[in-house]
C-alpha positions as CSV (number, residue, x, y, z in Angstrom):
1,M,-178.1,-25.7,118.5
2,A,-175.6,-26.7,121.3
3,F,-176.0,-26.0,125.0
4,C,-172.7,-26.1,126.9
5,C,-171.8,-26.3,130.6
6,S,-168.0,-26.6,131.0
7,N,-167.1,-29.6,128.9
8,I,-170.6,-31.2,128.8
9,F,-172.4,-30.6,125.5
10,F,-175.9,-31.5,124.6
11,I,-176.5,-31.3,120.8
12,F,-180.1,-30.7,119.9
13,A,-181.2,-31.8,116.4
14,S,-183.1,-29.2,114.4
15,D,-186.3,-31.2,114.6
16,F,-186.3,-31.4,118.4
17,S,-189.3,-29.7,119.8
18,V,-188.9,-26.8,122.3
19,M,-190.4,-29.0,125.0
20,K,-187.6,-31.6,124.6
21,K,-185.0,-28.8,124.9
22,V,-186.7,-27.6,128.1
23,I,-186.8,-31.1,129.5
24,I,-183.1,-31.8,128.8
25,I,-182.0,-28.4,130.2
26,S,-184.1,-29.0,133.3
27,L,-182.5,-32.4,133.9
28,L,-179.1,-30.8,133.7
29,L,-180.0,-28.1,136.2
30,L,-181.5,-30.8,138.5
31,L,-178.2,-32.7,138.3
32,L,-176.1,-29.7,139.2
33,S,-178.3,-27.8,141.6
34,P,-177.6,-29.8,144.8
35,A,-173.9,-29.1,144.6
36,M,-174.4,-25.5,143.5
37,A,-176.7,-24.8,146.4
38,Q,-174.4,-26.6,148.8
39,E,-171.4,-24.5,147.8
40,R,-173.1,-21.1,147.0
41,N,-171.4,-19.4,150.0
42,T,-168.0,-20.9,149.4
43,T,-165.4,-19.1,147.2
44,D,-162.3,-21.2,147.6
45,F,-163.2,-24.0,145.2
46,W,-165.7,-25.0,142.5
47,P,-168.0,-28.0,143.4
48,L,-168.0,-29.6,139.9
49,F,-165.1,-31.7,138.7
50,F,-164.8,-33.3,135.3
51,P,-162.5,-36.3,135.5
52,Q,-160.3,-37.3,132.6
53,L,-160.8,-40.8,131.2
54,K,-157.4,-42.5,131.3
55,A,-158.2,-45.9,130.1
56,E,-160.7,-48.7,129.6
57,L,-159.6,-51.4,131.9
58,P,-158.8,-55.0,130.9
59,E,-161.5,-57.7,131.1
60,E,-159.5,-59.3,133.9
61,V,-160.5,-56.5,136.3
62,R,-164.0,-55.8,135.0
63,E,-165.2,-55.7,138.6
64,T,-162.5,-53.4,139.9
65,S,-163.5,-52.5,143.5
66,G,-160.5,-51.1,145.3
67,L,-157.3,-49.2,144.4
68,F,-153.9,-48.4,145.9
69,F,-150.5,-47.3,144.5
70,H,-147.2,-49.0,145.0
71,N,-143.9,-49.5,143.1
72,D,-145.1,-47.2,140.3
73,R,-148.1,-49.3,139.7
74,L,-151.8,-49.2,140.5
75,W,-153.1,-52.2,142.3
76,T,-156.7,-53.3,142.1
77,H,-158.9,-56.4,142.7
78,N,-162.3,-57.7,141.6
79,D,-165.4,-57.7,143.8
80,S,-166.4,-61.4,144.0
81,G,-166.6,-64.7,142.2
82,G,-163.1,-64.7,140.7
83,K,-159.7,-65.7,141.9
84,P,-158.2,-64.2,145.1
85,I,-155.8,-61.9,143.2
86,L,-154.5,-58.4,143.4
87,Y,-153.7,-57.1,139.9
88,A,-151.0,-54.5,139.1
89,L,-151.7,-52.1,136.3
90,D,-149.0,-50.3,134.4
91,T,-149.6,-46.5,134.7
92,T,-148.9,-46.0,131.0
93,T,-150.7,-48.8,129.2
94,F,-153.0,-49.7,132.1
95,Q,-152.6,-53.3,131.3
96,V,-152.1,-56.0,133.9
97,V,-148.4,-56.6,134.5
98,Q,-148.3,-58.5,137.8
99,K,-150.5,-60.7,139.9
100,L,-150.5,-61.4,143.7
101,T,-152.6,-64.4,144.7
102,L,-153.7,-64.5,148.4
103,K,-153.2,-68.0,149.7
104,N,-156.0,-70.0,151.3
105,V,-158.7,-67.3,150.9
106,K,-161.6,-66.7,148.5
107,N,-162.6,-63.7,146.5
108,K,-166.1,-63.7,148.2
109,D,-166.9,-60.0,148.5
110,W,-163.8,-57.9,148.3
111,E,-164.7,-54.2,148.4
112,D,-161.6,-52.1,149.1
113,V,-157.9,-52.2,149.6
114,C,-155.4,-49.8,151.3
115,T,-151.9,-49.6,152.7
116,D,-150.2,-47.5,155.4
117,G,-146.8,-48.0,153.7
118,E,-146.0,-51.1,155.7
119,T,-149.0,-53.4,155.6
120,V,-151.7,-54.0,152.9
121,F,-155.3,-54.4,154.0
122,V,-157.9,-56.2,151.7
123,G,-161.5,-55.7,152.8
124,N,-163.6,-58.9,152.5
125,M,-166.5,-57.0,153.9
126,G,-169.3,-56.6,151.4
127,N,-172.6,-57.4,153.0
128,N,-175.3,-56.8,150.3
129,K,-177.9,-58.9,152.1
130,G,-177.1,-57.8,155.6
131,N,-176.6,-61.4,156.9
132,R,-172.9,-62.0,156.9
133,K,-171.1,-63.1,160.1
134,D,-167.8,-63.8,158.5
135,L,-166.5,-60.2,157.7
136,S,-162.8,-60.0,157.5
137,I,-159.8,-57.9,156.4
138,Y,-156.8,-59.8,155.0
139,T,-153.4,-58.3,155.8
140,F,-149.8,-58.9,154.6
141,P,-146.6,-56.9,154.6
142,L,-146.1,-54.5,151.7
143,S,-142.6,-55.7,151.5
144,A,-143.9,-59.2,150.4
145,I,-144.7,-57.7,146.9
146,P,-141.7,-58.3,144.6
147,D,-140.6,-55.7,142.1
148,N,-141.7,-58.0,139.3
149,G,-143.3,-61.4,138.7
150,D,-146.3,-63.1,140.0
151,V,-146.3,-64.5,143.5
152,T,-148.6,-66.2,146.1
153,I,-148.7,-64.6,149.5
154,K,-149.8,-65.9,152.9
155,V,-152.1,-63.6,154.7
156,D,-153.3,-62.9,158.3
157,S,-156.8,-61.8,159.1
158,I,-158.7,-59.2,161.1
159,T,-162.2,-60.6,161.7
160,F,-164.9,-58.3,162.9
161,S,-168.6,-57.6,163.4
162,F,-170.4,-54.3,163.4
163,G,-171.0,-53.2,167.0
164,D,-174.4,-51.7,166.3
165,Q,-175.8,-54.6,164.2
166,T,-178.3,-56.9,166.0
167,D,-180.5,-58.0,163.0
168,F,-178.8,-60.5,160.7
169,S,-181.9,-61.4,158.7
170,K,-181.5,-61.6,155.0
171,R,-182.8,-58.4,153.3
172,K,-182.1,-56.0,150.5
173,I,-182.6,-52.6,152.2
174,H,-180.4,-52.0,155.2
175,D,-177.3,-50.0,156.4
176,F,-174.8,-52.7,157.2
177,D,-173.1,-53.1,153.8
178,C,-169.6,-51.8,153.7
179,E,-167.4,-51.0,150.7
180,A,-165.0,-48.3,151.8
181,M,-161.9,-48.6,154.0
182,F,-158.9,-46.4,154.7
183,V,-156.0,-46.5,157.2
184,T,-154.2,-43.9,159.3
185,D,-151.1,-44.2,161.4
186,D,-153.1,-45.6,164.3
187,N,-156.3,-47.3,163.0
188,L,-158.3,-48.8,160.2
189,Y,-161.6,-47.1,159.4
190,L,-164.7,-48.4,157.6
191,L,-167.5,-46.3,156.0
192,S,-170.8,-48.0,155.7
193,K,-172.9,-48.1,152.5
194,G,-176.4,-46.8,153.5
195,W,-178.9,-48.5,151.2
196,E,-181.7,-47.7,153.6
197,T,-181.0,-44.2,154.8
198,G,-178.4,-42.8,152.3
199,T,-176.1,-42.0,155.2
200,T,-172.8,-43.4,156.3
201,R,-171.3,-44.5,159.6
202,L,-167.6,-44.3,160.4
203,Y,-166.3,-47.4,162.2
204,R,-162.9,-47.9,163.8
205,L,-160.8,-51.1,164.0
206,P,-157.2,-52.0,165.2
207,K,-154.7,-52.6,162.5
208,T,-153.4,-55.9,164.0
209,P,-154.7,-59.4,163.2
210,G,-157.4,-60.6,165.6
211,K,-161.1,-60.7,166.3
212,Y,-162.8,-57.4,167.0
213,V,-166.1,-55.4,167.2
214,A,-166.0,-52.4,164.9
215,E,-166.9,-49.3,166.9
216,V,-169.1,-46.5,165.6
217,V,-167.1,-43.3,166.1
218,N,-169.0,-40.9,163.8
219,G,-171.2,-40.6,160.7
220,F,-172.7,-38.1,158.3
221,D,-175.4,-37.7,155.8
222,S,-173.6,-38.8,152.7
223,Q,-176.6,-38.3,150.4
224,G,-175.6,-41.4,148.5
225,L,-173.8,-44.7,148.6
226,I,-170.2,-44.7,149.8
227,T,-168.1,-47.1,147.8
228,G,-164.4,-46.3,148.3
229,A,-161.9,-44.2,150.3
230,D,-158.3,-43.4,150.6
231,Y,-156.1,-41.3,153.0
232,D,-153.0,-39.3,152.2
233,M,-151.0,-39.6,155.4
234,K,-148.5,-37.0,154.3
235,N,-151.0,-34.2,153.9
236,H,-153.7,-35.6,156.1
237,I,-156.3,-35.6,153.4
238,L,-159.2,-38.0,153.2
239,V,-161.0,-38.7,149.9
240,I,-164.2,-40.6,149.5
241,V,-166.1,-41.7,146.4
242,G,-169.6,-42.9,145.8
243,Y,-172.7,-42.5,143.8
244,V,-176.4,-41.7,144.2
245,K,-178.5,-44.8,143.9
246,T,-181.1,-45.3,141.2
247,I,-179.7,-42.4,139.1
248,W,-176.0,-43.5,139.3
249,K,-174.6,-40.0,139.8
250,P,-171.0,-40.1,141.1
251,F,-169.6,-37.8,143.7
252,M,-166.5,-37.3,145.9
253,Y,-165.8,-35.9,149.3
254,V,-162.5,-34.3,150.3
255,I,-161.6,-33.4,153.9
256,F,-158.4,-31.9,155.3
257,D,-157.0,-32.7,158.7
258,F,-159.1,-35.8,159.3
259,D,-160.3,-36.2,162.8
260,E,-162.6,-39.1,163.7
261,A,-164.4,-37.1,166.4
262,G,-165.0,-34.0,164.2
263,V,-165.5,-35.3,160.7
264,K,-167.5,-32.8,158.7
265,L,-167.8,-33.5,155.0
266,T,-170.9,-31.9,153.7
267,H,-169.3,-28.7,152.6
268,R,-166.6,-30.5,150.7
269,R,-168.7,-32.5,148.3
270,F,-167.8,-32.6,144.6
271,E,-170.2,-33.7,141.9
272,M,-169.0,-35.5,138.8
273,P,-171.8,-35.2,136.2
274,Q,-169.6,-36.3,133.4
275,L,-169.5,-39.8,134.9
276,A,-173.3,-40.2,135.1
277,G,-174.1,-43.9,134.8
278,A,-170.7,-45.0,136.2
279,Q,-170.5,-47.3,139.2
280,T,-167.5,-45.6,140.8
281,E,-165.8,-48.0,143.2
282,G,-162.0,-47.6,143.9
283,I,-160.1,-44.4,144.7
284,C,-156.4,-43.6,145.2
285,I,-154.9,-40.2,146.1
286,F,-151.4,-39.1,145.4
287,D,-149.7,-36.6,147.7
288,D,-149.6,-34.0,144.9
289,G,-153.4,-33.9,144.9
290,R,-154.3,-36.1,142.0
291,C,-156.8,-38.9,142.4
292,F,-157.4,-42.0,140.3
293,V,-161.0,-43.4,140.4
294,T,-162.1,-46.7,139.0
295,A,-165.6,-47.7,137.8
296,E,-166.5,-51.3,137.4
297,T,-168.5,-52.6,134.4
298,S,-172.0,-51.4,134.6
299,P,-175.1,-51.5,132.3
300,T,-173.9,-48.3,130.6
301,M,-170.1,-48.6,130.3
302,T,-167.1,-50.9,130.5
303,A,-164.7,-50.9,133.5
304,R,-162.7,-47.6,133.3
305,L,-160.1,-45.6,135.2
306,F,-160.4,-41.8,135.5
307,E,-158.1,-39.1,136.9
308,V,-159.4,-36.3,139.1
309,D,-157.0,-33.3,139.4
310,F,-157.4,-31.5,142.7
311,R,-153.8,-30.1,142.6
312,K,-154.6,-26.4,142.3
313,W,-157.3,-26.4,145.0
314,I,-155.3,-28.6,147.4
315,A,-152.2,-26.5,147.0
316,K,-154.2,-23.4,147.8
317,V,-155.7,-25.0,150.9
318,L,-152.3,-26.4,152.1
319,K,-150.7,-23.0,151.6
320,S,-153.3,-21.3,153.7
321,R,-153.1,-23.9,156.4
322,R,-149.3,-23.3,156.8
323,R,-149.9,-19.5,157.4
């Protein structure tokens, strides 16, 4: 017998006991119920999305952690321990076709990358143990990327500390890790990864090189670990990706007309049960409403790239916004 929910199928062997069937169905309902309850009064979109697997990624980018689009290519980087390189992926074969080496820096804990169309920002800001005092964001002009061929690029740095962090003792459970970054016309923004509380704080930084204190400007109950973000400046749409710790359940947030002072995301959360077990990390949104999401190699799967198609829903919202 087969139980079906959208494109998820659980095949029960004929010798499975009734109890096993009940347990599996209960787990499915437990997985879906938070989103269903959260959106039960909303009629303009469905809170479950089933991303399409586009490719298994090359071994070179097995720790893919950030993502942006430029020159008809997807650009990503590894988390830590490798070479300080941005890798370009062909959007048909998803193989590495170009490499940018950042000069005189290390791939210590790179967590996200973004661009405002003029400058590229690479976030060396992972802080798993809560004791880093050398957080930085590397910057270089987008125009420094050649159309083809590998190149080494000199970078500038934005160095920063979290304005609300006073305890720098080494520990596993804390809220001062950071893996998500996006840029608007005016500022850089960081979203914390709340290992302790499961919430996230929104920090603001200038876009120019220098030494700064990241200011807390907002926050919300993310109900999970935020690992990546991207901002569509044309349509003013912010997308955020993450996963629920311990059960590795990926989710996304989508918000229109981003405003740092009034960010409200809880009613725009989308669950992705199809990706259960994936460590979702990087995200890139196109101005037509499609998103690419990467997942690094985890205990349950190889590094992969998925496409999430929000086009119908986003078109509907944008149309209503223009009225």
